[in-house]
Structure formats: structure tokens, C-alpha cells
C-alpha positions in Angstrom: -71.8 159.2 0.4 -75.3 157.7 1.1 -77.8 157.9 -1.8 -80.6 160.4 -1.6 -84.5 159.5 -0.9 -85.5 160.9 -4.2 -86.5 157.9 -6.3 -87.6 159.9 -9.5 -86.0 158.6 -12.5 -85.0 161.9 -13.5 -86.4 164.6 -15.8 -86.9 162.2 -18.9 -90.7 161.6 -19.4 -90.1 158.4 -21.1 -88.2 156.8 -17.9 -91.2 158.2 -15.7 -93.8 156.6 -17.8 -91.9 153.5 -17.9 -91.5 153.2 -13.9 -95.5 154.2 -13.9 -96.6 151.5 -16.2 -94.3 149.0 -14.3 -96.1 149.7 -11.2 -99.4 149.3 -12.8 -98.2 145.8 -14.4 -97.2 144.8 -10.9 -100.3 145.5 -9.3 -102.5 144.3 -12.0 -100.4 140.8 -11.9 -100.9 140.8 -8.1 -104.6 141.3 -8.6 -104.8 138.7 -11.3 -102.7 136.0 -9.0 -105.1 136.8 -6.0 -108.1 136.3 -8.3 -106.8 133.0 -9.8 -105.9 131.8 -6.2 -109.4 132.6 -4.8 -111.0 130.9 -8.1 -108.8 127.8 -7.8 -109.9 127.6 -3.7 -113.5 128.2 -4.8 -113.4 125.5 -7.8 -110.5 123.1 -7.3 -110.9 121.2 -10.7 -110.9 124.5 -12.8 -107.2 124.5 -13.5 -106.8 120.6 -13.5 -106.2 120.7 -17.5 -103.3 123.1 -16.9 -101.8 121.2 -14.1 -102.0 118.0 -16.3 -100.2 119.7 -19.2 -97.7 121.1 -16.7 -97.3 117.8 -15.2 -96.7 116.0 -18.7 -94.2 118.7 -19.7 -92.2 118.3 -16.5 -92.3 114.2 -16.7 -88.9 113.9 -18.7 -87.1 116.0 -16.3 -88.4 113.9 -13.5 -87.7 110.5 -15.0 -84.1 111.9 -15.6 -83.7 113.3 -12.2 -85.1 109.8 -10.7 -82.7 107.8 -13.1 -79.8 109.9 -11.9 -81.0 109.5 -8.3 -81.0 105.9 -8.6 -77.9 105.4 -10.5 -76.2 107.4 -7.5 -77.5 105.2 -4.9 -76.6 102.2 -6.9 -73.1 103.5 -7.1 -73.0 104.2 -3.5 -74.2 100.8 -2.6 -71.6 99.4 -5.0 -68.7 101.3 -3.3 -70.2 100.5 0.2 -70.4 96.7 -0.6 -66.9 96.7 -1.9 -65.4 98.0 1.3 -67.5 95.7 3.3 -66.8 92.6 1.2 -63.5 91.8 3.1 -65.1 91.7 6.6 -68.2 89.7 5.3 -66.0 87.1 3.5 -63.7 86.8 6.7 -66.9 86.2 8.8 -68.7 83.7 6.2 -65.0 81.9 6.3 -65.2 81.8 10.0 -68.7 80.5 10.2 -67.6 77.7 7.6 -64.6 76.8 9.7 -66.7 76.6 12.8 -69.4 74.3 10.7 -66.7 72.0 9.4 -65.5 71.5 13.3 -69.0 70.9 14.3 -69.5 68.2 11.5 -66.3 66.7 12.4 -67.3 66.3 15.9 -70.8 64.9 15.2 -69.1 62.6 12.7 -66.7 61.4 15.5 -69.6 61.1 18.1 -71.3 58.8 15.2 -68.3 56.5 15.1 -68.0 56.3 18.7 -71.7 55.4 19.5 -71.1 52.9 16.5 -68.2 51.3 18.4 -70.1 51.2 21.7 -73.1 49.6 20.2 -70.8 47.0 18.8 -69.0 46.4 22.1 -72.4 46.3 23.9 -73.4 43.5 21.1 -70.2 41.8 21.9 -70.8 41.6 25.7 -74.2 40.2 25.1 -72.8 37.1 23.0 -72.5 33.7 24.5 -70.0 32.8 25.8 -69.7 36.1 27.8 -66.3 37.7 27.7 -64.3 37.5 30.8 -63.8 41.3 30.7 -64.2 44.2 28.5 -61.4 46.7 29.0 -59.5 49.5 27.3 -56.5 48.8 25.3 -53.9 51.5 26.7 -50.8 50.8 24.6 -49.6 48.9 21.4 -46.4 48.7 19.4 -46.7 50.5 16.2 -43.2 49.8 14.7 -41.1 47.2 16.3 -40.1 43.6 15.3 -42.4 42.5 17.9 -45.8 43.4 18.1 -47.4 43.7 21.7 -50.3 45.4 23.4 -51.2 46.4 26.9 -54.7 46.1 28.4 -56.2 47.7 31.4 -57.3 44.4 33.4 -55.4 41.8 34.9 -55.7 39.1 37.4 -58.1 41.1 39.4 -60.6 40.6 36.4 -60.2 37.0 35.9 -57.8 37.4 33.0 -55.5 34.4 32.5 -52.7 33.6 30.2 -53.6 32.3 26.6 -57.2 33.9 26.5 -58.0 35.3 23.3 -58.4 39.2 22.7 -60.7 40.4 20.3 -62.7 43.6 19.1 -66.2 43.6 17.0 -64.2 43.5 14.0 -62.1 40.6 14.7 -59.0 38.8 16.8 -56.3 41.0 18.1 -54.1 38.6 19.9 -54.0 36.5 23.0 -52.9 37.3 26.8 -49.2 36.4 27.1 -48.6 38.0 30.7 -50.8 38.9 33.4 -50.3 41.3 36.1 -52.5 42.6 39.0 -54.1 45.5 37.1 -53.0 45.1 33.4 -52.0 42.3 30.9 -49.7 42.1 28.1 -51.2 40.9 24.8 -49.3 39.1 21.9 -50.7 40.7 18.8 -51.5 38.1 15.9 -49.1 40.3 13.5 -46.1 39.2 15.9 -43.8 36.8 14.1 -44.4 34.3 17.6 -48.0 34.2 16.9 -49.6 31.2 14.7 -53.4 31.0 14.5 -55.3 28.2 12.8 -57.5 29.6 10.5 -59.7 28.8 7.6 -61.6 30.6 4.5 -64.9 31.8 5.6 -66.6 30.7 2.3 -65.6 27.4 1.9 -63.3 26.3 4.8 -60.1 26.0 2.9 -57.4 25.5 6.2 -54.4 27.6 6.6 -52.2 29.0 9.4 -51.8 32.8 9.8 -48.4 33.7 11.1 -47.4 37.5 11.9 -44.9 39.3 9.7 -43.8 42.1 12.2 -45.0 45.0 9.6 -48.5 44.6 10.4 -49.5 42.0 8.0 -50.1 38.2 8.2 -48.8 35.4 5.9 -51.3 32.9 5.2 -49.9 29.4 4.6 -51.9 26.6 3.0 -52.2 23.3 4.9 -53.0 21.4 1.7 -50.3 22.3 -0.9 -51.2 22.2 -4.5 -53.1 25.0 -6.9 -53.3 28.0 -4.7 -57.3 28.6 -4.6 -56.9 31.9 -2.6 -58.1 35.4 -4.1 -57.6 38.9 -3.2 -60.3 39.8 -0.7 -60.9 36.5 0.7 -61.8 36.8 4.4 -60.1 34.1 7.0 -61.8 33.3 10.4 -60.5 31.2 13.4 -61.0 27.6 12.7 -61.1 26.4 16.4 -58.2 23.9 16.1 -56.0 23.7 19.2 -58.6 24.6 21.6 -57.2 28.2 22.0 -59.4 30.4 19.8 -63.2 29.9 19.2 -64.3 29.2 15.8 -65.5 31.6 13.3 -63.8 34.7 14.6 -62.6 37.1 11.9 -59.0 37.4 11.6 -57.8 38.9 8.2 -58.5 39.5 4.5 -56.3 38.5 1.6 -54.4 41.6 -0.3 -51.7 39.5 -2.1 -51.6 36.0 -3.4 -48.3 34.3 -3.0 -47.1 31.0 -4.4 -48.0 28.9 -1.2 -50.5 31.1 0.3 -51.2 34.8 0.6 -50.4 38.2 2.4 -53.2 39.4 4.5 -54.1 42.5 6.3 -55.3 42.3 10.1 -59.2 43.2 10.1 -58.9 44.7 13.6 -56.2 47.2 13.7 -55.1 47.7 17.6 -54.0 51.1 16.9 -57.6 52.0 15.9 -59.3 50.2 18.8 -59.9 51.8 22.2 -61.9 48.7 23.9 -61.4 45.1 23.5 -63.0 42.0 24.8 -61.0 39.2 26.5 -62.7 36.0 26.0 -62.3 32.5 27.6 -60.2 29.9 25.7 -62.0 27.6 23.6 -61.1 24.6 25.7 -62.8 26.4 28.9 -66.1 26.9 27.2 -68.6 24.2 28.3 -70.6 23.0 25.3 -74.2 23.7 25.4 -76.4 21.0 26.5 -78.2 19.3 23.6 -82.0 19.9 23.6 -84.3 17.1 25.4 -85.1 14.3 22.9 -88.7 15.0 21.4 -91.7 13.0 23.0 -93.5 12.7 20.0 -94.1 9.2 18.7 -92.6 7.7 21.9 -96.0 7.1 24.0 -97.6 3.6 23.4 -101.0 3.9 21.9 
């Protein structure tokens, strides 16, 4: 049943007085609050001290709340970073791999430029090479050591012409075709090159051993003066190879000579120069005699 509209607290006079004084206190509180509000509007600085005290009293609670909020944000950031770490690491690894590839390409380009500059210097030497061509094939593991170059009789290549790179002698032309030529490498057992030590001219013969190395045999037998890392160049004897072309470096001293490795590896050479034989090179004309002191007074 719905309550009646009679709000009276009954016939108890104490209850009636309590309700009456409650109404009076509410009205007085509202009047006092309105007065204080009007007073604070008229005089804003009147309650600054009270506000300061209230702010100081509430500061510890605010600091605790701010610390809790910061800790919560740090926790959420940590959880977010944990879940994102895998994808970020994968992305960084991809960037590192790409940077390594670009670095390797840059190093390969720098090395190629260095080889091309060396070939350019080789083409400008005197006497000029007959042809600078590509080395298109070479035997890496065989009892015989040959190579094939992309130039033949159409470029003026002839049998016996030395073949070299900027690093040193490769071999000599063995067979000539129209467009290609076959080269006998200095590491072949049938190849014998007269050489001398670059520092003091100790003469020797460099013969191939069919394993990528050379056997250096001294002409003058006696105490072996060779040492590891000695460099040997062509001596020019025989009229086939021009003198002072690098051939090999000593890696092991033997009783009658040494084992040397070829300085110019055909497997690592892309372009070679074919030179005229030493006997075909015309010696340079001597300079004209000086006329100083020849005129009569």
C-alpha cells in the first residue's frame, strides 16, 4: 500500500522538535553558505589561508595518487614494450642484414674500381699491350693448367705472347683462334720462366708444379740464399718475357731452391693484358748526344 502524504513524525513532541530544528539548521547552513559564496566573490583573497591549509593537508594524498598513477603508466609501458620487443628486434635485424649487404656491395665496387684503375695504368705503359681482354675460363684442378681469353687473331694475338694482370705474369699464349686464345699458365708443368730475385738479381727458373704453386730452381748451386716472402720477377732471358714482371713469392725454402706461390691468381682475375714478346719490342732510341762543349770557341 502506498505511503500516506502525512509527513508528521507522530505525536511525540521530541521527534517534532528534532525535525523542526533540523529544518532550521538546513536553512541556516544554506544561508551561511550563500553568504560565504557571495563574500568570496566580492573578496577573492579572503579565504586564501583556508585554501592553503586545505591544499597542504591534501598534498600527501595527491603525491601518493600521482606516484601510483606514474607506477601504473610505467607498468603498462613495460608490458607494451615486452610485447613489441619481438617485432622491433626483427625489424632491426632486417635493417642490419640490409646494411651488411650494402656494405658488401660497396666493398665489391671499390675493389672493382681498383682493378679497373690498375688495368688502365697497365694499358698506358710502354710498350702498349697488344690487347686487354677478358679471361673467360681457367683450369682450377687438373694435371695441366690452361686458361682461355676472349681475344684471338682478330686482335693481333700470336703464339708465345705473354699474358699478365696488374699483379704479375699469368702465362703465355699457346694456341690462337679467331676469337679466343688458349694460355699456358705459369703453374703448368710444361711452363719454365727465367726469373731473378727482385732485391739482388739471384737467377733461377720458375717451373709449374700443377698444384697452383711454382718450383724455383737456382742456377748457381751452393748455399741457398732464399728466404720466405722473397719476390721473383722475370729476368728477360730468352727473349720471350719482358724483364721485371712480377711472377711469384717464396713460401717455403727447399734444398736447391724454394716453393713459391703465383702472385697473379687466374681464378681471381677478370681481365688480362696480352703483351708483345720481348724480342718484338723495339728498343727505345738513345737520346741525342749533348751539344754542350762541342762547339769550337
